[in-house]
N, C-alpha and C positions, 0 to 999 in steps of 0.2 A: 493879520490876514484872515485867520479863521473866524474872528468876530465879524469881519466885513462880509464874508461869505454867508454867515448865518443871518445877518441883517438883510442881505440881498435876497435870500430865499424867503424870508418872512415878507419882504416887500412884494415879491412875485405872487405869493399866496394871497396877499391882500388885494392886489390888482385883479387877480382871477376871480376872487369872490365878488368884486364890485363890477365886473365887466359883463354881468348877465350870463355867466357860464351855466353849466348844467345845474338845474334845481330839482329837488325831489318832486316827483309827480304827486298831485293831489289824489288821495284815495277816492275811488269811485264806490258809491253805494249802489245797491241793487236796482234802485229806481232811476239811475242815471244811464244815459246812452253810452254803451261800451262797444264800439265797433272795432273788431279785431281782424277783419278780412276786408282789404281794400282793393281786391282784384276786380277788374272791370269785365266781369263775365256773369252768367246767370247764377252760378253757385255762390259767387261773392255777394251778389245782390240779395240772394236768398238769406245769406248770413246776416246782412244788414237789416233785412226785414225782421228776422228773428230777434235781433238786438233791440229794435224799436218796440216790438211786442213785449219782450221780456221786461223792459223798463216800465212800460205802462202797467203790465200785470203786477209787477212788484209794488208800484205806487198804490194801486187799488187794494191788492190783497193784504199788504202789511197794515195799511190803515184800517181795513175792515176787520182783520184779526184782532188788532189792538182794541178797536171799538167793542167787538164781541167779548173780549176778555174783561173789559170794564163792566159790561152788562152782566156777565157771569158772576163777577165779584159782588154785585148787588143782589143777585137772586141765584144762589148756587144750585138749587134743586130744580127750578122750572124756568130757567133763563130762556129756553127755546120758545116759550110762550109769550115772551115780551114782544111788544109791537116793534121795538127798535132793535131787535136781534136779527142779524142778517143770516138767512138760511141758505142762500144761493152761493155758488162759487164762480168767480170771474175767470173764464177760460175762452177768450175770443179767438176766432180764426183757427180752430182745431179741425182741419179737414181730414177725412178718413184716408184719402188716397194721395195727398200732396207729397208724402214721403217717397213715393215712387220716383220723384224728380231728382232724388239725391244722386242718381247716376247720370244726369244730363250734363255731360261735359265734353270737351274736345277729344277726350280719350276714348269715349264710348263709340263703338262701331256697330254696324248691323249684325256682325257675327258674334262679338262677345256679349251683345245685349241678350242673345238667346239663352246663354248660360246665366247671366246676371239676373234676369227676370224669370227664370224657369219656375220657381216656386209660386210667384205671384200670378203667372200665366195660367196655372192650373190646367195644363194640357192643351191650351189654345195655341195657335200659331202666333209667334212673336215677330212683329214687324217694327223696326226702328229706323228712323230717318232723321238726319240733322246736318246743318251746315257747320256744326261744331262751335258756333258762336252766338247766333241770335235766334235760331229756330230749331225746335226739338219736337219730335213726334214719336210716340210709342203706342202701338196697337196690339191688343189681344184679340185675335180673330178666331171665331168658331162658327159652326153652322147656324146656331141660333142667335148669336149676339156678337157685336163688335164693340169693344171698349177702347176708347181713344183718349190719350193724355197728351196735351200739347203745351208748350211754353214758348212765348215770344219774349225776347230780351232786347231792350233799347239801351245801348251803351251811353249815348249822349245824355239822356234823361236819367239814366241808372234806374230803370223801372222794368217790371216784368208783368206778364199776364199768363196765368195758368188756367187751363180748362180741362175738365173731365166730361166727355160726352159718351152716350150710349146709343147704339143703333140696333134696334130689334124689330120685331114684327109690327110694332106700333109707330115706327119711324125713328128719327134721331132727336134726342133731347139732352140738355145740359144737366148733369148731376151736380157738378161743383165748378165754381170758378173763383179765382183770387187775383186781385190786382194790387200792385204796390208801386207808388211813385213818390218822388221827392219834389216838393215845390220850393219856393224861395223862403229865406229867413228861417231855416231850420224846421220847416213844416214837412210832415209826411202824411200822405192820404192813402187809405187802404179800404178795399171793399171786397166782400165775398158774396155768395148767393144770399146770405141772410144777415150780414153784419157790415157796418161801416164805421170807420174811425178817422178822426182828424186829430193830429197830435203835433205839438210844437215844443222844440227844445231851445234853450238859450245858448250863448257862446261857450258856456261851461258844461254843456251836455245835461243840464237839469231840465226837467219837464216844467214848462210854464203853463201849459193848457192842454187838455185833451177832452174829446167827446167821443164816446163809443156806444153805439146802439145795436141791439140784436132784435130782429123782427119777430113778431108773434104770429107766425104763419105768413105765407106769401114770400116772394123773392124780390131782390133787386135784379134788374135785367141788364143784359150785356149791352143794350143800346145806350145805357148811361155810363159807358166806359170812361175811366180816368187814365187809361193807357194810350199812348206813352206819357202824355202830358195832361195834368188836370187843368181845369179852367182857371184863368187868371184871377177871377173873383171868388174862388172857392174859399170857404171858411167853415167854422164849426157848425153853422146852421145847415150846411149841406148834408150832414149826417142824418138830420131829422126831417128831411123834406117830405117824407110820407106822412108826417104828423105823429104826435106822441101815441095816439090810440093804436097805431100799427105796430108798436114795439112791445117786447116782452120785458126788456130791461135796458136801462140807460145809465151810463157812468160818465160823470163830468167832473173834471178837476180844473178849478180856476181860483186864482188869488189865494192859494193855500188851503182851499176847502174841497174835499171830495164829496160829491153828491151822488148817492146811490138811490136809484129809482127802479122798482120792479113790480110787476103785477102777477108773478108766477103763482102766488097763493090766493089770488082774488083781487081786492081793491089795491090801488097803487100805494106802494110803500115809499116814503121819501125820507131819507136819512142823510143828514149833513155831518161830516166828520172834519174837524179842524186839525190840520197837520201839526200845528203848534202844540197841541195837547199830547203829542207822542213824538217829541223832538228826537229822542234817541232810538226810536224803533228801527230806523233803517240801518243804523250802525250795527245793531245786534243781529240783524237779518241779512247781513252782507257777507 
């Protein structure tokens, strides 16, 4: 009887292992999309935006660092003078005031906003208004200037639009804006005052393509909005519609190759980095 029970338990274990039961999750590297917040609200969407940006930054920065280390190995003393040494750092979509929206939730009220934003208000009157879900507005009002921070969130498209505007003696003008939207087939599109990005992930959350460009002066305008829904025919060429001459730097990842282009130090620098040359780099940087 005891032997029969043992065989039965072994059989159950075998059946469970063959029935598609729980399997260990594949580890994610830093350059993969890792969404940990699935809440359908602005702060959840903001977290997903940050996850998309984090994966793209990791893909570029790890490859560029590994490339630079290889250049240093060849010329330890004056590596920074080499034409193929990358001097710039990839930090797209770092807006000075976007962190103020960390308090934009259904729990924030007009009253507690006054204490929450007291330091940032710097003595100005604090006016907060929101429907708690899709529309948020924060104003710092003084005699000389009004600073206004707004967010619109679209639950259906899971996209948001942030804007920071200033009204003073010269009128009202936009200091910052940021838009984030998800298209079909794992595509995300992002734009701010001076940067655009188109990025695509596969079903395993790996980046298959991205193009990200930062303007060299001038701005993208709000009339070219991608909120709440980007155009159906949008693709990587959308990033560079102003023409390459308008950009300070462009990063493109396609077919396992990162292309770094920048003109921050004069003539355009074009460097191609094969990901296959640094196969283990993302494991040690995760």
